[in-house]
Structures are given as structure tokens and as C-alpha cells.
C-alpha positions, 0 to 999 in steps of 0.5 A: 129359301122361305115360303111366303102366303098372302090370301085377300079373301072375297066379301062373301067368302066362306069361312070354312073354305077359308080355314080349310085353305089356309091349313092345307096351304101351311102344310105345302108351304113347310117343303120351302122351310121347316124351322118356324112358321106364322100367321097374321090376320087383319080383320075388317074392323082394323083388329090384328091376330098374329101367332108364330112359333119356331115349329114346322108349318105342318105342326103350327097348322095343327096347332092353330086348328085348335083355335076357332074363330080366326077365319071369319071376318078376315080382311087380309092374310099373311103366311110364312113358313121359315128355313132360318138364315140370319137369327135364331128361330127360337128367338121368336121376334125373327120369325114372321110375320114381323110387325111394327106397330106405330100408333094405337091404330096403325101396324105394319106386318110383312113376310119375306123370302130371300136375303137382304142388305141395308143400303142406308144408315137411316135403316136400322135393324130392331131384329137379327133377322135381315128381312127386318131392314125391309119392314123398318125401311117400310116404316120409315117411308110410310109413316102414319100414312099406310101403305101406298105406292110411292112410299113402298117403292122408296123403302125399297130403295134402302135395301139390296138383295133377293126378295119375294115380299107380301105386306099389309097394314092395319090403316088401309088394309091393302095387300102389297106384293113385290119380288125380284128374282125370287118367286111368287105365284098368285091365283084369283079363286072364284069361290075364295078370292085372291091367293098367293104363294112361293110357287105353283107347285105349292099352290097346286098341291093346296088345290088338290088337298081342297078339291078332295071335298069341293070343287074350285075354280081358278079364274087366273093364275101364274107368276107376278112380274119380277121388279113390279109392285102390286098394290091390291085393295079388293081382290076382285081387282086382282083380275087386272094383275099382269101374270106370267106362266113362267116361273120368273117374269122379267120386265123393267121396274113398274108400278101396278096399283088396283084400286100359347103353345104349352111345350118345349118350343115357344108360342108367340102370340099378338092381339092388338085388341083381343079377339073372341077366339076359343083356344 
């Protein structure tokens, strides 16, 4: 069991609020996995910032709290707290976010909760962790074109098992959500934008922490539909998402489109092009 997170900020979001919300969300996400944690950000200009380490999410949040600037000009953010099953967390290639660089302009980034198997001989994992099968299927089907409803649908046909995923790329800079039996809870916050994580309690506990200092206006909230692909380009479009109040909502398969750590543990980082960040 792992916890995933995704934030699609409004164009006029407050970077200080995004920073505070991200750090609080990571701490709450640890309840579903404490073997590793990570963050992946695609910026407005297509640049990427990824950090992950085999440490609990609360400790990981403390580490990135020492880094200045990552909360500015964010287009989409992915988060993960891992409970390791396949693949040692001490091999940081197995920790999330997973990513694949297709060319100088395009990278796919993914976080996953669940367990999957490869159904097709065309898909070969590059990492020990089973989640890599999803990423490699997306790379195969989406190629150099970036994320789309059709290519994600084809990619999912290559894998079986249980999953809740959040995916983005540096070309379209959209957010793709999909789940089957594993939960994904989303909410639109007027002061911030779209926020998604694994459970309602993780989200609500994060909001309680933030509201000790600032009142938040939640316009819409609920669990995403099962067996449904959501492709979201702008956070405001998420107001049209079909969401359930119940923990698990089932429907027929449909498609919805809108618009280094110095210590014992390793600290994995990736910068497509170095950002102006102070450590």
C-alpha cells in the first residue's frame, strides 16, 4: 500500500501556500507507506525537478523544506509515499516518482499505488518495481507525442492488477488520473487549485493543518470514478470532474477529458536543466 499525490495549481496561486500544503500533505501521506518518498515537479517552462529518497515522507518533507524556490512557477506536481513490495527502496530507481526521458523535450513522470503485472511481451520493465510496467507501457504507446486519452487507454491494456496512478509529462504538462479498485480522492481548493491524494482522511488532515493559519475554500471534492481516465489540462476544468462521495465508485470503463541528502540514505535528484534553487 502506497500513497500518491498530485497538485495542479491555479495560474495565480500563492507559492507560499503551495509550499506549506505540499509539506503537510507529504507528512499525512506517510500513513500508507514509510519506506521511501518523492516529489516530481514540471514547471511552466517545461523544466523538471525530481527528488526522492528511501526515507519516511515526514523526514523527506523536512529535507525539501530546506530547499528554496521549488514551489514557484509550478505547472503540475506529483508526490509519493512508498510501502515497498517489489524492488528494494535502497535502490532509488525503484522509488517514485518514476520517470523516463524520451528525448531532450519530453519526459514522462508517474506515481502509482497498487500492484500490477505485464500482460504483453512488448513491455519490458527497466526497474525491479512493478510500477515500471505502467511507465514503459505509456512510453511505448504515447511515444514522442505526449499524453493523450487514446495512448493512455492503449497503455493500460498492457498491464493488469490493481492501480491508482497520476501521470504527467513535460510536453503537454497535463495531469492524467486513473484508478480501478485503489482509491484516489480529489478536491478543488479555490485558493490553490486541484489537489488529489489517496484517501479522504489524508486530504482532510492536511487541510486541518493548513487551516490553523489560513482558511481554505473547498469548492468540490470526492473520489474519482473507477475505471475512468481523467485528463486535466487546467485546474479549473477539474470542477467538471465526476466525483463520488463514497470511497469506491464503480462505473463502466469510460474516458473523461478536460480540456543530495548527506547521510546513510541515498538522495536521488534529477534536474532536466538546473533550476535556480538554493540548498
